[in-house]
N, CA, C and O of each residue as an XYZ file, in Angstrom:
160
protein
N      -3.214    190.861     65.740
C      -2.111    189.806     65.593
C      -2.377    188.882     64.383
O      -2.465    187.668     64.570
N      -2.486    189.322     63.367
C      -2.707    188.387     62.043
C      -1.531    187.370     61.962
O      -1.740    186.263     61.466
N      -0.241    187.726     62.456
C       0.834    186.669     62.229
C       0.564    185.496     63.038
O       1.082    184.419     62.741
N      -0.160    185.612     63.978
C      -0.194    184.462     64.985
C      -1.315    183.362     64.468
O      -1.310    182.224     64.937
N      -2.040    183.674     63.716
C      -2.855    182.751     63.200
C      -2.576    181.595     62.419
O      -3.001    180.469     62.680
N      -1.739    181.945     61.306
C      -1.234    180.855     60.305
C      -0.104    180.043     61.231
O       0.023    178.847     60.969
N       0.577    180.503     62.104
C       1.628    179.774     62.830
C       0.748    178.900     63.635
O       0.994    177.694     63.612
N      -0.304    179.360     64.386
C      -0.904    178.517     65.620
C      -1.674    177.386     64.430
O      -1.727    176.229     64.846
N      -2.160    177.580     63.260
C      -2.797    176.386     62.696
C      -1.456    175.343     62.200
O      -1.555    174.122     62.317
N      -0.467    175.866     61.754
C       0.586    175.155     61.576
C       1.036    174.097     62.860
O       1.334    172.908     62.745
N       0.995    174.806     63.950
C       1.388    174.083     65.214
C       0.337    173.036     65.539
O       0.735    171.942     65.940
N      -0.810    173.233     65.424
C      -1.918    172.302     65.479
C      -1.976    171.174     64.748
O      -2.281    170.071     65.200
N      -1.609    171.487     63.305
C      -1.486    170.420     62.497
C      -0.104    169.553     62.580
O      -0.079    168.517     61.916
N       0.835    169.837     63.207
C       2.065    169.353     63.522
C       1.997    167.950     64.089
O       2.552    167.001     63.535
N       1.286    167.845     65.229
C       0.967    166.535     65.839
C       0.582    165.362     64.742
O       1.135    164.266     64.647
N      -0.372    165.807     64.036
C      -1.136    164.826     63.224
C      -0.137    164.515     62.162
O      -0.210    163.406     61.632
N       0.815    165.377     61.772
C       1.469    164.904     60.731
C       2.713    164.053     61.120
O       3.271    163.175     60.463
N       3.001    164.536     62.351
C       4.151    163.661     62.887
C       3.503    162.215     63.140
O       4.109    161.214     62.758
N       2.412    162.131     63.710
C       1.492    160.841     64.037
C       1.620    159.923     62.875
O       2.033    158.764     62.921
N       1.142    160.699     61.635
C       0.875    159.981     60.450
C       2.354    159.351     59.944
O       2.516    158.211     59.510
N       3.198    160.190     60.080
C       4.534    159.788     59.706
C       5.130    158.534     60.422
O       5.683    157.589     59.859
N       4.946    158.671     61.592
C       5.546    157.646     62.582
C       4.633    156.175     62.424
O       5.071    155.039     62.602
N       3.274    156.554     62.045
C       2.401    155.318     61.850
C       2.831    154.650     60.709
O       2.847    153.420     60.749
N       3.217    155.286     59.596
C       3.569    154.853     58.448
C       4.950    153.867     58.400
O       5.069    152.825     57.756
N       5.901    154.476     59.227
C       6.949    153.578     59.634
C       6.977    152.738     60.724
O       7.818    151.843     60.807
N       6.155    152.934     61.557
C       6.041    151.749     62.671
C       5.954    150.601     62.441
O       6.411    149.716     63.164
N       5.240    150.404     61.198
C       5.106    148.873     60.786
C       6.228    148.225     60.562
O       6.355    147.048     60.898
N       7.241    148.955     59.930
C       8.448    148.276     59.590
C       9.416    148.115     60.843
O       9.860    146.993     61.087
N       9.784    149.286     61.712
C      10.721    149.178     62.716
C      10.270    150.382     63.697
O      10.289    151.571     63.382
N       9.870    149.871     64.913
C       9.389    150.796     65.681
C      10.458    152.052     66.145
O      10.295    153.269     66.239
N      11.474    151.276     66.356
C      12.790    152.130     66.747
C      13.420    153.038     65.765
O      13.932    154.110     66.086
N      13.368    152.589     64.593
C      13.856    153.500     63.254
C      12.706    154.612     63.120
O      13.034    155.778     62.898
N      11.478    154.281     63.244
C      10.419    155.061     63.014
C      10.656    156.462     64.052
O      10.579    157.613     63.623
N      10.947    156.124     65.436
C      11.122    157.087     66.110
C      12.400    157.931     65.953
O      12.490    159.150     66.101
N      13.296    157.129     65.653
C      14.700    157.943     65.460
C      14.437    158.814     64.004
O      14.862    159.959     63.854
N      13.826    158.227     63.181
C      13.517    158.985     61.887
C      12.625    160.090     62.110
O      12.806    161.073     61.391
N      11.593    160.136     63.053
C      10.832    161.086     63.355
C      11.456    162.385     64.075
O      11.128    163.550     63.847
N      12.370    161.962     64.939
C      13.157    162.952     65.581
C      14.313    163.763     64.727
O      14.619    164.928     64.983
N      14.767    163.164     63.925
C      16.060    163.693     63.124
C      15.543    164.040     61.779
O      16.316    164.689     61.075
N      14.458    163.751     61.319
C      13.854    164.298     60.200
C      12.589    164.974     60.241
O      12.104    165.439     59.210
């Protein structure tokens, strides 16, 4: 199942990407950061 490996890596990295993205915007407005994270 070679196709599952790249997908698994992407899924594992996704939470870190989201966390960094939200942390970068949380300093401005927590509510906006959450909304932006969900819709973008």
